[in-house]
C-alpha positions in Angstrom: 2.2 -30.3 319.5 0.7 -33.6 320.7 1.3 -36.5 318.3 -0.3 -39.9 318.1 1.9 -42.7 319.6 2.5 -46.1 318.0 -0.3 -48.5 318.8 0.0 -51.0 321.6 0.1 -54.6 320.4 -1.1 -58.0 321.5 0.8 -61.3 321.7 -1.1 -64.4 320.6 -2.2 -67.0 323.1 -3.8 -70.4 322.6 -6.1 -70.4 325.7 -9.4 -68.5 325.5 -9.9 -68.5 329.3 -10.0 -65.0 330.8 -7.1 -64.5 333.2 -7.8 -63.2 336.7 -7.2 -59.4 336.9 -7.8 -59.0 333.2 -10.6 -57.7 331.0 -11.6 -59.0 327.6 -12.7 -57.1 324.5 -14.1 -58.2 321.2 -11.5 -58.6 318.4 -13.1 -57.3 315.2 -12.3 -58.2 311.6 -11.3 -54.7 310.5 -8.4 -52.2 310.3 -6.6 -51.0 313.4 -6.6 -47.2 313.4 -5.7 -44.3 315.8 -7.5 -41.0 315.6 -6.8 -37.5 317.0 -9.3 -34.6 317.0 -7.6 -31.3 317.8 -8.7 -27.8 317.1 -11.0 -28.9 314.3 -8.4 -31.1 312.6 -8.8 -34.9 312.3 -5.7 -37.1 312.2 -6.4 -40.8 311.5 -3.6 -43.3 310.7 -3.3 -47.0 310.3 -1.0 -49.2 312.3 1.6 -48.7 309.6 1.2 -45.0 309.6 -1.0 -44.6 306.4 -3.1 -41.4 306.5 -6.6 -42.6 306.3 -8.6 -39.3 306.4 -8.9 -38.9 302.6 -10.5 -42.3 302.3 -13.1 -42.0 305.1 -15.1 -38.7 304.8 -17.8 -40.0 307.1 -15.2 -40.1 310.0 -14.2 -36.6 309.2 -17.8 -35.5 309.2 -18.5 -37.2 312.5 -15.4 -36.0 314.3 -17.1 -32.9 315.7 -18.9 -35.2 318.2 -15.6 -35.8 320.0 -14.2 -33.6 322.8 -11.5 -31.3 321.5 -7.9 -32.5 322.1 -8.9 -36.2 322.3 -7.3 -39.3 320.8 -8.7 -42.8 320.5 -7.4 -46.3 319.5 -9.8 -48.6 317.8 -10.9 -50.5 314.7 -12.4 -49.4 311.5 -15.2 -51.8 310.3 -17.9 -51.9 307.6 -21.1 -53.9 308.1 -22.9 -55.5 305.2 -25.8 -57.9 305.4 -25.3 -58.6 309.1 -21.6 -59.3 309.0 -18.4 -57.4 308.9 -17.2 -57.0 305.3 -13.4 -56.6 305.3 -13.3 -56.4 301.5 -15.4 -53.2 301.6 -12.6 -51.7 303.7 -10.0 -52.8 301.2 -11.9 -51.0 298.4 -11.9 -47.8 300.4 -8.2 -47.3 300.0 -8.7 -47.0 296.2 -11.1 -44.0 296.3 -10.7 -40.4 297.3 -12.9 -37.2 297.1 -16.1 -38.0 295.2 -15.3 -41.7 294.9 -14.7 -41.9 298.7 -18.0 -40.1 299.4 -19.9 -42.4 297.1 -18.5 -45.5 299.0 -19.1 -43.9 302.3 -22.8 -43.5 301.4 -23.0 -47.1 300.2 -20.9 -48.9 302.8 -20.4 -46.4 305.7 -17.4 -47.2 308.0 -17.6 -47.2 311.8 -14.8 -46.6 314.3 -15.1 -49.1 317.1 -13.2 -47.4 320.0 -11.5 -49.6 322.6 -9.0 -47.2 324.2 -8.5 -43.5 324.9 -5.0 -42.0 324.7 -5.9 -38.4 325.3 -9.1 -36.9 326.7 -9.8 -33.2 326.5 -6.2 -32.3 326.5 -5.1 -34.8 329.2 -2.7 -37.5 328.3 -4.2 -40.8 329.5 -1.7 -43.5 328.3 -0.1 -43.6 331.8 -3.5 -44.5 333.4 -4.3 -48.1 334.2 -6.7 -49.8 331.8 -9.6 -49.8 334.3 -9.4 -46.0 334.5 -9.0 -45.5 330.8 -12.0 -47.8 330.2 -14.1 -45.9 332.7 -13.2 -42.6 331.0 -14.0 -44.0 327.6 -17.4 -45.2 328.7 -18.1 -41.8 330.4 -17.1 -39.9 327.3 -19.5 -41.9 325.1 -22.3 -41.4 327.6 -21.8 -37.7 328.2 -21.3 -36.8 324.5 -24.1 -39.1 323.3 -21.8 -40.4 320.6 -23.4 -41.9 317.6 -22.3 -43.3 314.3 -19.6 -43.4 313.1 -18.4 -43.9 316.7 -19.1 -47.2 318.4 -17.9 -48.3 321.9 -16.2 -51.7 321.9 -17.7 -54.2 324.4 -15.5 -55.0 327.4 -16.1 -57.5 330.2 -14.5 -59.1 333.2 -17.1 -62.0 333.2 -15.7 -65.3 331.8 -19.2 -66.5 330.8 -19.6 -63.4 328.6 -16.3 -64.2 326.8 -17.5 -67.8 326.1 -20.7 -66.4 324.8 -18.9 -64.0 322.4 -16.7 -66.9 321.1 -19.7 -69.2 320.6 -22.3 -66.8 319.2 -20.6 -63.9 317.5 -18.1 -65.5 315.1 -20.6 -65.6 312.2 -20.9 -61.8 312.3 -17.2 -61.3 312.0 -15.7 -61.6 315.5 -12.2 -62.9 315.1 -11.6 -63.6 318.8 -10.9 -61.7 321.9 -8.2 -59.4 323.3 -7.2 -59.6 326.9 -6.0 -56.5 328.8 -4.5 -56.2 332.2 -6.8 -54.0 334.4 -3.8 -52.4 336.0 -1.8 -52.1 332.8 -0.8 -48.8 331.2 -0.9 -48.1 327.5 2.5 -49.1 326.2 3.2 -48.0 322.5 4.7 -50.7 320.3 4.8 -53.2 323.2 2.9 -56.6 323.1 1.5 -56.1 326.5 -2.0 -57.3 325.6 -3.0 -60.9 324.6 -5.2 -62.1 321.8 -7.0 -65.3 321.2 -8.2 -66.0 317.7 -11.0 -68.5 316.9 -9.8 -71.3 314.6 -11.7 -74.1 313.0 -10.7 -77.4 311.4 -11.7 -77.7 307.8 -11.2 -80.0 304.8 -10.3 -78.9 301.3 -9.1 -80.4 298.0 -5.6 -79.7 296.8 -5.8 -78.1 293.3 -2.3 -76.7 293.0 0.9 -76.1 294.8 3.9 -73.8 295.0 7.5 -74.8 295.2 9.0 -78.0 293.7 7.2 -81.1 292.9 9.4 -83.1 295.2 8.7 -80.8 298.2 5.7 -78.4 297.8 6.0 -75.2 299.8 2.3 -74.3 300.0 -1.0 -75.8 298.8 -3.7 -74.0 296.9 -7.0 -75.3 298.2 -10.4 -75.6 296.7 -13.9 -76.8 297.2 -16.6 -77.8 294.7 -19.7 -75.7 294.4 -23.3 -76.9 293.9 -22.7 -76.9 290.1 -19.6 -79.1 290.3 -17.1 -76.4 289.7 -13.8 -76.4 291.7 -13.6 -73.0 293.4 -10.5 -71.6 295.0 -11.0 -71.3 298.8 -7.5 -70.4 300.1 -3.8 -71.1 300.5 -2.0 -73.0 303.2 0.8 -71.7 305.3 4.3 -73.1 304.6 4.3 -76.8 304.9 6.7 -78.6 307.3 9.4 -80.4 305.4 8.1 -83.9 306.2 4.5 -82.8 305.3 5.8 -81.5 302.0 7.5 -84.7 301.1 4.5 -86.7 302.1 2.1 -84.6 300.0 4.5 -84.8 297.1 4.0 -88.5 296.8 0.3 -88.2 296.8 -0.2 -85.6 294.1 -0.9 -86.5 290.5 -0.1 -84.3 287.4 -3.1 -82.4 286.2 -5.0 -83.8 283.2 -6.5 -81.9 280.4 -9.3 -79.5 281.3 -8.1 -78.8 284.8 -10.5 -76.0 286.0 -7.6 -73.8 287.2 -5.4 -74.0 284.1 -4.3 -70.5 283.2 -5.3 -69.0 286.5 -3.2 -66.6 288.5 -3.1 -66.6 292.2 -2.5 -63.7 294.6 0.4 -64.1 297.1 -2.0 -62.8 299.8 -5.4 -61.3 300.4 -5.4 -57.9 298.7 -1.8 -58.3 297.4 -0.9 -57.6 293.8 2.0 -60.1 293.9 1.3 -63.4 292.0 2.3 -66.9 292.9 4.1 -69.4 290.6 1.8 -72.4 291.0 1.5 -75.9 289.5 -1.9 -77.4 289.0 -2.5 -81.0 290.0 -5.3 -83.5 289.7 -7.9 -82.4 292.4 -8.3 -85.7 294.2 -6.3 -85.3 297.4 -8.1 -84.0 300.5 -6.3 -82.3 303.4 -7.3 -81.0 306.8 -6.3 -77.5 307.8 -7.0 -75.0 310.5 -8.5 -71.6 309.6 -9.6 -68.6 311.4 -13.1 -67.0 310.9 -12.0 -64.2 308.5 -13.8 -64.6 305.2 -14.4 -62.5 302.1 -17.9 -62.0 300.8 -17.8 -65.2 298.8 -16.7 -67.3 301.7 -13.0 -67.7 300.8 -10.5 -67.8 303.6 -8.8 -64.5 304.0 -5.7 -65.8 305.9 -3.5 -68.8 305.1 -4.7 -72.1 306.5 -2.5 -74.0 309.0 -1.5 -77.4 307.9 -2.9 -80.3 309.9 -2.7 -83.6 307.9 -3.7 -85.6 304.8 -7.1 -87.1 304.8 -6.7 -90.3 302.8 -10.0 -91.5 304.2 -12.0 -88.8 302.4 -12.7 -88.1 298.8 -13.5 -84.7 297.3 -17.2 -85.6 297.5 -16.9 -85.8 301.3 -15.7 -82.1 301.5 -18.3 -79.5 302.3 -19.4 -77.5 299.3 -17.9 -74.1 298.6 -19.6 -71.5 300.7 -20.9 -73.9 303.4 
């Protein structure tokens, strides 16, 4: 019995330039998933091994489009209002049966295929990427695959990569993945490379975790058009010197702090709560964030510490959602 391998992984890089002898693919804001269609049975699991079939009936219904004895690697995504909506995927793991069917009708998921691991009974993980890619494109063309199946763009043209990074981030492109044209599919190995788009942003410190003498992380906010301080995200762990510097600039919260009594999640989608201390929201800091957002515009991943901005006041920070 053929079983799905562990997924091949990518190591982060800081240079967006496409290396010679490599191809680039779009990195989507979704869930990594592997699928296998064999003798009328669909297997679909996440990177961590979770069985995803009960939560995505639209994938099960569309599996008959695939050739028998075929396995794909790709990304599950949901589109909403012209952008990828990761939070709609998160909700899907809370519904089965009729509930899953209702969500599939409202926010259907798509599987963006970027690799083929088995094709009509032939194991392809030992093929070089260029051959796997050609086979994947041929399968989509010959089978006339339609939703929920989508072919991930791939290019060897550096100008196309620059265009993706410049023009596609608003729709949910997180970056690009680079793959060696002659490389085989190596389960669990970080043989690919990934570049994630990051932006420099300013925010107001509204609370912190850790001790008052050396905060560990900062809880960040921005004011909205009605003058309310809205939570926008959390920083990564502060370097020790940065923590000591910030500690000397924070003031105890006065009466009526807008976040008094709030609870903060330890991570996007996590049920664990942080122990946080609110402070007077008057210190502005600069952080680096990627393009992943929830539907309200909050940063989905922790922001990297850059520096204190003593030259800016909260009024200089862009409004929440901008």
